[in-house]
TORKOLLUM-291871 format. One record per residue (C-alpha): z, y, x; residue number from 1. Coordinates in pm, 1 decimal, padded with zeros to 6 digits. Layout:
BEGIN
Z; Y; X; NUM
...
This chain:
BEGIN
06270.2; 17708.3; -03063.4; 1
06417.6; 17360.1; -03028.1; 2
06570.3; 17187.1; -03327.3; 3
06944.4; 17161.6; -03357.1; 4
07091.2; 16815.7; -03298.9; 5
07253.0; 16844.2; -03640.6; 6
06915.0; 16875.7; -03811.6; 7
06841.5; 16511.2; -03736.3; 8
07153.6; 16372.2; -03906.3; 9
07327.7; 16415.6; -04241.0; 10
07664.0; 16249.1; -04188.2; 11
07924.4; 16210.3; -03913.6; 12
08221.9; 15977.4; -03877.2; 13
08505.8; 16062.1; -03635.1; 14
08727.9; 15792.0; -03488.4; 15
09050.1; 15977.9; -03407.6; 16
08973.1; 16269.7; -03638.0; 17
09332.3; 16393.1; -03655.9; 18
09340.4; 16522.8; -03298.8; 19
09323.1; 16896.5; -03244.0; 20
08992.0; 16888.0; -03056.2; 21
08816.7; 16632.6; -03277.8; 22
08922.2; 16801.6; -03599.8; 23
08792.3; 17132.7; -03467.3; 24
08450.0; 16978.4; -03413.4; 25
08463.5; 16813.9; -03756.6; 26
08531.5; 17153.4; -03914.7; 27
08215.1; 17292.5; -03758.3; 28
08012.1; 16996.5; -03883.3; 29
08148.0; 17056.9; -04232.9; 30
08063.7; 17427.6; -04206.3; 31
07704.0; 17322.5; -04136.5; 32
07692.7; 17141.8; -04470.2; 33
07711.8; 16786.8; -04335.5; 34
07904.4; 16490.2; -04474.0; 35
08214.7; 16414.1; -04266.0; 36
08447.5; 16116.5; -04263.1; 37
08696.6; 15982.7; -04016.6; 38
09002.6; 15778.2; -03940.0; 39
09326.8; 15819.0; -03751.7; 40
09650.2; 15631.6; -03707.6; 41
09860.2; 15907.2; -03864.8; 42
09820.3; 16181.9; -04120.9; 43
09893.1; 16535.7; -04010.5; 44
09811.2; 16899.7; -04060.2; 45
09453.8; 16858.3; -03934.6; 46
09372.0; 16560.0; -04155.2; 47
09513.3; 16752.1; -04450.7; 48
09297.9; 17055.8; -04371.6; 49
08986.0; 16844.6; -04336.4; 50
09055.3; 16663.2; -04663.5; 51
09078.7; 16996.8; -04842.6; 52
08745.2; 17094.5; -04687.3; 53
08579.5; 16783.4; -04827.5; 54
08608.4; 16526.9; -04549.0; 55
08694.8; 16168.0; -04639.9; 56
08992.3; 16070.5; -04425.4; 57
09126.5; 15718.1; -04375.6; 58
09461.6; 15651.1; -04214.6; 59
09458.7; 15350.7; -03979.3; 60
09149.3; 15149.7; -03897.0; 61
08923.6; 15050.2; -04183.7; 62
08624.8; 14837.8; -04087.5; 63
08327.0; 14899.6; -04309.6; 64
08347.0; 15278.1; -04333.2; 65
08124.4; 15364.4; -04036.7; 66
07822.6; 15199.4; -04197.1; 67
07794.2; 15488.1; -04443.6; 68
07744.4; 15749.0; -04168.5; 69
07459.0; 15837.2; -03931.3; 70
07663.8; 15937.4; -03627.8; 71
07992.7; 15796.7; -03501.1; 72
08205.3; 16011.4; -03269.7; 73
08503.3; 15882.6; -03070.1; 74
08772.6; 16029.7; -02847.9; 75
08851.6; 15922.4; -02492.8; 76
09170.6; 15763.7; -02626.1; 77
08966.8; 15509.1; -02825.8; 78
08945.9; 15172.8; -02649.6; 79
08617.9; 14982.3; -02605.9; 80
08751.3; 14704.0; -02830.1; 81
08819.6; 14941.1; -03119.6; 82
08702.5; 14764.9; -03435.1; 83
08514.6; 15066.2; -03572.6; 84
08349.5; 15146.6; -03240.3; 85
08231.6; 14786.5; -03207.1; 86
08091.6; 14796.5; -03559.1; 87
07909.0; 15124.1; -03488.9; 88
07734.2; 14967.6; -03190.0; 89
07652.8; 14650.7; -03385.5; 90
07489.7; 14862.9; -03657.1; 91
07293.1; 15061.4; -03395.4; 92
07448.9; 15387.4; -03506.1; 93
07413.5; 15696.9; -03292.4; 94
07742.3; 15688.9; -03100.7; 95
07873.3; 15993.0; -02913.9; 96
08189.4; 16072.6; -02724.0; 97
08380.3; 16386.0; -02816.8; 98
08244.6; 16557.5; -02505.3; 99
07886.3; 16466.9; -02588.5; 100
07915.7; 16607.1; -02941.2; 101
08074.9; 16924.5; -02804.7; 102
07772.4; 16970.9; -02580.0; 103
07528.9; 16917.0; -02868.5; 104
07715.5; 17168.3; -03084.6; 105
07719.9; 17422.8; -02802.0; 106
07339.5; 17412.8; -02790.4; 107
07327.5; 17562.5; -03139.4; 108
07442.7; 17896.9; -02995.1; 109
07262.3; 18163.1; -02794.8; 110
07535.9; 18195.6; -02531.3; 111
07812.6; 17953.9; -02433.0; 112
08143.4; 18043.6; -02267.6; 113
08330.6; 17741.6; -02129.5; 114
08694.6; 17784.9; -02026.5; 115
08826.0; 17529.7; -01775.7; 116
09135.0; 17483.3; -01560.8; 117
09439.5; 17262.3; -01529.6; 118
09638.6; 17501.9; -01746.8; 119
09578.8; 17809.9; -01961.1; 120
09257.9; 17688.3; -02130.6; 121
09389.4; 17705.1; -02485.6; 122
09549.0; 18046.5; -02442.1; 123
09246.9; 18203.6; -02270.6; 124
09005.3; 18056.6; -02527.4; 125
09215.5; 18192.2; -02813.5; 126
09241.5; 18530.8; -02640.5; 127
08862.4; 18544.1; -02623.5; 128
08836.3; 18460.3; -02993.0; 129
09050.2; 18762.6; -03078.4; 130
08849.0; 18984.0; -02844.6; 131
08514.7; 18876.7; -02992.5; 132
08649.7; 18916.4; -03345.8; 133
08767.2; 19270.0; -03270.6; 134
08421.6; 19342.7; -03128.0; 135
08259.1; 19226.1; -03452.4; 136
08063.9; 18954.8; -03270.1; 137
07906.8; 18656.9; -03445.2; 138
08067.9; 18360.1; -03276.1; 139
08213.2; 18015.3; -03299.2; 140
08525.6; 17902.3; -03117.6; 141
08666.1; 17557.4; -03042.1; 142
09036.0; 17572.4; -02947.4; 143
09247.6; 17287.1; -02814.8; 144
09551.5; 17422.5; -02993.3; 145
09648.6; 17606.2; -03309.3; 146
09595.4; 17980.9; -03292.4; 147
09784.8; 18179.2; -03554.4; 148
09461.6; 18337.2; -03682.9; 149
09172.1; 18105.7; -03596.5; 150
09361.8; 17773.9; -03605.2; 151
09170.4; 17520.5; -03389.7; 152
08824.3; 17641.5; -03482.5; 153
08635.1; 17929.2; -03638.1; 154
08271.3; 18007.4; -03710.0; 155
08105.0; 18337.3; -03809.8; 156
07763.8; 18313.5; -03642.0; 157
07565.0; 18168.6; -03354.1; 158
07548.4; 18444.9; -03095.5; 159
07837.3; 18307.7; -02886.6; 160
08021.1; 17977.5; -02859.9; 161
08362.7; 17986.8; -02690.1; 162
08515.4; 17651.0; -02604.7; 163
08769.0; 17480.0; -02388.0; 164
08605.7; 17272.1; -02116.9; 165
08839.3; 16980.8; -02045.5; 166
08830.9; 16821.9; -01701.5; 167
08961.6; 16483.3; -01818.7; 168
08706.0; 16213.4; -01729.0; 169
08474.8; 16494.5; -01611.7; 170
08402.0; 16594.3; -01971.7; 171
08354.5; 16958.6; -01874.9; 172
08053.0; 16864.4; -01664.9; 173
07869.3; 16768.9; -01984.9; 174
07866.1; 17134.2; -02091.1; 175
07600.6; 17377.9; -01973.6; 176
07775.3; 17714.1; -02015.5; 177
07616.7; 18052.2; -01959.3; 178
07957.4; 18184.5; -01855.2; 179
08189.3; 17933.8; -01683.9; 180
08555.1; 18032.1; -01656.0; 181
08778.2; 17847.9; -01410.0; 182
09139.0; 17956.0; -01454.2; 183
09275.6; 17741.1; -01171.1; 184
09204.2; 17413.4; -00994.8; 185
09555.1; 17268.0; -00969.4; 186
09560.3; 16887.8; -00924.2; 187
09570.7; 16685.5; -01245.8; 188
09400.9; 16376.6; -01391.5; 189
09380.8; 16235.6; -01040.7; 190
09353.3; 15889.8; -01195.5; 191
09002.5; 15998.8; -01300.1; 192
08899.4; 16170.0; -00976.0; 193
09068.1; 15967.8; -00703.2; 194
09150.7; 16271.3; -00489.5; 195
09216.8; 16643.8; -00502.5; 196
08893.5; 16699.3; -00308.0; 197
08690.3; 16524.7; -00578.4; 198
08862.2; 16728.2; -00849.9; 199
08791.8; 17057.9; -00673.2; 200
08433.1; 16948.5; -00618.0; 201
08398.7; 16899.9; -00992.7; 202
08534.5; 17249.4; -01061.0; 203
08288.9; 17391.1; -00809.1; 204
08006.5; 17204.1; -00979.5; 205
08112.4; 17334.3; -01321.4; 206
08121.6; 17692.6; -01194.6; 207
07789.0; 17657.3; -01012.5; 208
07619.4; 17523.6; -01325.2; 209
07653.8; 17856.3; -01508.6; 210
07462.0; 18178.2; -01482.8; 211
07792.8; 18362.6; -01442.7; 212
08110.8; 18210.8; -01298.2; 213
08455.4; 18363.0; -01350.5; 214
08687.3; 18222.8; -01082.0; 215
09035.9; 18293.7; -00941.6; 216
09026.2; 18493.1; -00621.2; 217
09044.0; 18272.3; -00312.1; 218
09042.0; 17943.7; -00503.7; 219
08692.4; 17794.3; -00523.2; 220
08401.0; 17798.2; -00281.0; 221
08149.4; 17941.4; -00525.3; 222
07984.2; 18275.7; -00576.5; 223
08135.2; 18433.2; -00883.2; 224
08323.8; 18715.4; -01045.1; 225
08680.6; 18690.0; -00919.0; 226
09008.0; 18781.1; -01086.8; 227
09366.0; 18794.1; -00965.5; 228
09651.0; 19009.2; -00837.0; 229
09483.8; 19056.1; -00498.9; 230
09329.1; 19397.4; -00436.5; 231
08999.2; 19239.3; -00328.3; 232
08956.0; 19055.0; -00657.5; 233
08674.4; 19197.9; -00869.1; 234
08902.9; 19214.1; -01174.9; 235
09250.2; 19303.4; -01054.9; 236
09580.7; 19360.3; -01236.8; 237
09795.3; 19641.0; -01098.3; 238
10101.7; 19837.2; -01210.7; 239
10242.5; 19528.6; -01382.1; 240
10545.3; 19599.2; -01602.0; 241
10767.1; 19345.6; -01780.1; 242
10944.0; 19451.9; -02099.5; 243
11173.3; 19185.6; -02244.4; 244
10947.1; 18905.5; -02123.5; 245
10615.6; 19061.5; -02229.2; 246
10377.6; 19220.6; -01981.1; 247
10157.5; 19526.4; -01958.5; 248
09927.0; 19611.7; -01670.1; 249
09632.0; 19819.9; -01558.2; 250
09294.2; 19650.3; -01512.0; 251
09057.0; 19750.3; -01233.9; 252
08694.8; 19639.6; -01211.0; 253
08622.1; 19677.3; -00842.2; 254
08747.2; 20022.1; -00749.4; 255
08709.9; 20151.1; -01104.0; 256
08998.3; 20165.8; -01349.0; 257
08915.5; 20012.8; -01687.6; 258
09243.9; 20088.3; -01859.8; 259
09578.5; 19949.3; -01964.3; 260
09647.5; 19623.5; -02146.5; 261
09966.2; 19529.6; -02329.2; 262
10017.0; 19163.7; -02418.5; 263
10201.6; 19039.2; -02724.3; 264
10283.9; 18701.3; -02566.2; 265
10548.8; 18605.7; -02312.5; 266
10510.7; 18515.1; -01946.9; 267
10353.6; 18663.9; -01635.8; 268
10109.6; 18371.9; -01617.5; 269
09939.3; 18522.2; -01922.6; 270
09841.3; 18825.5; -01715.1; 271
09596.8; 18600.7; -01528.3; 272
09475.8; 18440.8; -01853.2; 273
09411.3; 18789.3; -01991.5; 274
09232.8; 18896.9; -01671.6; 275
09000.9; 18596.7; -01691.6; 276
08934.6; 18669.5; -02059.3; 277
08860.5; 19032.3; -01972.5; 278
08613.1; 18929.6; -01701.7; 279
08437.6; 18684.7; -01935.9; 280
08421.2; 18930.8; -02224.4; 281
08287.0; 19208.6; -02002.6; 282
08023.6; 18968.3; -01871.0; 283
07923.0; 18904.3; -02232.2; 284
07885.3; 19277.7; -02297.3; 285
08209.8; 19342.9; -02486.7; 286
08341.7; 19701.1; -02441.4; 287
08684.4; 19732.7; -02278.5; 288
08828.4; 19910.4; -02582.7; 289
08762.8; 19599.3; -02794.5; 290
08901.0; 19374.4; -02518.5; 291
09222.6; 19574.1; -02511.0; 292
09247.1; 19561.1; -02888.7; 293
09179.6; 19187.7; -02904.6; 294
09434.0; 19097.2; -02637.2; 295
09700.9; 19301.6; -02812.2; 296
09608.3; 19128.3; -03139.1; 297
09663.4; 18782.7; -02987.5; 298
10018.3; 18672.4; -03069.3; 299
10011.2; 18318.1; -02938.8; 300
09918.7; 17957.5; -02998.0; 301
10135.3; 17686.3; -03146.2; 302
10341.3; 17503.7; -02880.2; 303
10283.8; 17775.9; -02622.9; 304
10624.9; 17938.1; -02577.2; 305
10674.9; 17913.1; -02952.4; 306
11006.0; 18006.0; -03111.5; 307
11065.4; 17712.7; -03348.6; 308
11411.3; 17800.5; -03482.3; 309
11774.6; 17753.1; -03385.5; 310
12000.1; 17459.8; -03309.0; 311
12376.7; 17517.4; -03332.7; 312
12292.0; 17887.5; -03314.8; 313
12092.8; 17855.5; -02992.9; 314
11734.9; 17979.7; -02981.2; 315
11482.3; 17694.4; -02950.7; 316
11147.3; 17738.3; -02777.8; 317
10873.3; 17474.5; -02758.6; 318
10611.0; 17478.9; -02486.1; 319
10321.4; 17245.7; -02407.7; 320
10398.7; 17253.0; -02033.5; 321
10345.4; 16905.2; -01889.9; 322
10230.8; 16985.3; -01534.5; 323
10469.1; 17105.9; -01258.9; 324
10291.1; 17442.1; -01230.9; 325
10313.7; 17495.4; -01606.2; 326
10682.0; 17402.6; -01611.7; 327
10749.2; 17650.7; -01332.4; 328
10568.1; 17929.5; -01518.9; 329
10754.0; 17855.5; -01842.8; 330
11092.8; 17849.4; -01668.7; 331
11014.3; 18185.4; -01510.0; 332
10919.0; 18327.3; -01849.3; 333
11228.4; 18202.2; -02030.6; 334
11461.4; 18350.6; -01767.7; 335
11329.8; 18694.4; -01864.9; 336
11463.8; 18662.0; -02219.0; 337
11764.8; 18431.6; -02182.7; 338
12114.8; 18572.1; -02144.8; 339
12311.8; 18248.8; -02182.5; 340
12274.1; 17897.2; -02048.7; 341
11941.0; 17716.5; -02050.8; 342
11912.4; 17361.3; -02181.5; 343
11582.7; 17182.1; -02115.4; 344
11444.4; 16869.0; -02280.7; 345
11133.4; 16754.7; -02094.5; 346
10903.8; 16473.4; -02202.1; 347
10662.3; 16352.7; -01930.2; 348
10305.3; 16303.7; -02051.8; 349
10137.7; 15984.4; -01921.5; 350
10265.6; 15757.6; -01645.4; 351
09973.7; 15836.1; -01415.7; 352
10036.2; 16212.1; -01409.7; 353
10407.1; 16159.9; -01338.8; 354
10332.1; 15910.8; -01059.9; 355
10055.0; 16117.5; -00899.1; 356
10260.8; 16439.4; -00903.1; 357
10604.2; 16279.1; -00872.1; 358
10747.0; 16493.6; -00590.9; 359
10614.7; 16810.3; -00753.6; 360
10795.7; 16717.9; -01076.7; 361
11116.6; 16643.2; -00886.4; 362
11100.8; 16979.5; -00712.1; 363
11043.6; 17192.5; -01021.3; 364
11297.3; 17005.3; -01237.0; 365
11573.9; 16992.9; -00976.6; 366
11656.5; 17359.0; -01027.7; 367
11759.2; 17307.2; -01390.9; 368
12134.1; 17275.2; -01450.7; 369
12117.1; 17125.9; -01800.0; 370
11825.4; 16883.1; -01818.8; 371
11739.8; 16578.7; -02025.3; 372
11425.5; 16386.3; -01936.7; 373
11300.9; 16210.7; -02248.0; 374
11104.0; 15888.0; -02253.1; 375
10741.0; 15914.7; -02145.6; 376
10468.2; 15986.6; -02397.0; 377
10225.2; 15717.9; -02284.7; 378
09920.9; 15845.6; -02475.8; 379
09632.9; 15622.4; -02367.8; 380
09821.6; 15437.7; -02091.5; 381
10027.4; 15124.1; -02037.0; 382
10378.3; 15121.1; -01890.2; 383
10412.1; 15194.4; -01519.0; 384
10766.6; 15202.8; -01383.6; 385
10664.0; 15422.7; -01088.5; 386
10563.9; 15696.4; -01330.0; 387
10824.1; 15646.5; -01601.7; 388
11063.5; 15910.6; -01729.5; 389
11358.5; 15691.3; -01631.4; 390
11238.3; 15666.8; -01271.7; 391
11185.9; 16043.1; -01263.9; 392
11533.7; 16103.2; -01404.5; 393
11689.2; 15887.1; -01132.6; 394
11525.3; 16113.0; -00872.7; 395
11630.4; 16445.3; -01029.1; 396
11994.5; 16526.1; -00961.4; 397
12205.5; 16641.5; -01255.4; 398
11946.7; 16518.5; -01508.4; 399
12012.3; 16285.6; -01799.5; 400
11773.1; 16033.2; -01945.6; 401
11705.2; 16006.3; -02317.0; 402
11539.9; 15719.5; -02498.6; 403
11589.9; 15823.9; -02862.2; 404
11663.8; 16121.5; -03083.3; 405
12038.2; 16053.9; -03077.2; 406
12034.1; 16097.4; -02698.6; 407
11882.7; 16443.9; -02745.2; 408
12130.8; 16553.9; -03012.2; 409
12418.4; 16425.5; -02798.7; 410
12284.7; 16628.0; -02503.7; 411
12266.5; 16938.9; -02722.2; 412
12624.4; 16917.8; -02849.6; 413
12729.7; 17157.9; -02575.1; 414
12498.7; 17445.6; -02675.4; 415
12619.1; 17757.5; -02848.4; 416
12457.1; 18065.3; -02998.5; 417
12416.0; 18251.4; -02669.3; 418
12209.3; 17970.8; -02514.7; 419
11840.6; 17879.9; -02517.7; 420
11697.3; 17532.3; -02566.4; 421
11354.2; 17467.0; -02417.6; 422
11152.3; 17167.3; -02535.2; 423
10875.4; 17089.9; -02286.4; 424
10587.2; 16845.9; -02305.7; 425
10247.7; 16765.0; -02455.6; 426
10356.2; 16454.5; -02648.1; 427
10558.3; 16408.9; -02965.1; 428
10854.9; 16610.5; -02834.7; 429
10733.6; 16905.0; -03044.4; 430
10766.5; 16711.1; -03369.2; 431
11097.0; 16563.0; -03254.4; 432
11232.6; 16909.5; -03177.3; 433
11134.4; 17042.1; -03519.2; 434
11290.3; 16735.4; -03682.9; 435
11617.2; 16789.3; -03496.4; 436
11625.1; 17154.5; -03599.5; 437
11546.0; 17075.8; -03962.0; 438
11783.7; 16782.8; -04000.1; 439
12084.9; 16993.6; -03904.1; 440
12011.3; 17218.6; -04202.1; 441
12011.6; 16929.5; -04449.8; 442
12332.2; 16770.3; -04320.6; 443
């Protein structure tokens, strides 16, 4: 049996350790008894958790720290001229990207399930964690969000490793999963791929690389186990019923009825996430009774249609949606539970995504009567007027543009207790929304 990568090293340093994905990997390294350190620009819930677990965390860059560690790990957001990354190379440290470390960790497990797709990865991965826990399986999970039970990572044994497989910069192609799940192949990160054809080719390659591929019916040109609403899909959802925004349905495997599933989360899009999770779990040998139990046990992930409080009596929901398809799904879900007016604050995530999918954003946002488009969360990118929030706002009729928190609070002066406020985006809009809600209480 081959040696684990971790057996060759005693200490790991993470540049950008406060991110949800990086901190999840750091937690696993700590669970293996290794020394962990890291830096980030800001303190947060994940840096606090890691500190309590024994990691040495430094806020802001601190040259000199990496020399005390065997391996240095960096995120894709870290620039080549990062002072710590340069030092790591100068000292001939073993330097890995986040995706490379994820692959090495995955090799510690007997079976690997990789969940890919433009949207739904976090939810489906967390669903699988609940299913495997209900089945009593020995597993590890790496989640790109904060599940209410498993947070962003959990480890109980090495039979299965369940992880998100991110398509950004083709990171998911580094993984070698036994079961590859593709939830969808909607266009995104086109700045990395150059074309939709290249992106779809990468998804096909990811699916083909696994022993078992779980794919949406009619989407990819690969042999695999299909799921969907279509009757010819291998795993099919029928008799779908919506009760106050939550869905129940009957699952069929081929012509055979498996049973009924009732979800505890909102939105019809989660029916497909649950179907994909069911197909993957069945392929891993999990009985349907435990799948049903696990999916019912899953109550959601932070920032995925999360009720975060009230503002001026109006219900406030935060959702990570930052792609036109995701925004459409979230708007459909909120209409099922909203009786009053809907106010939407949307923060675009990266200039490149907004520019590449500009007309799609205009189309999905134009149907909103009360909309404020907040300044772009640039993430790793530099300003590009063609993909800015202001440019998008100018193209969406009836929308307002917001550049600061006061613009948001001014926009929300019109809400009352019968309304719903939806905060959308993958940037700092979540923290801004919670701040706005909290500050009204202290006034």
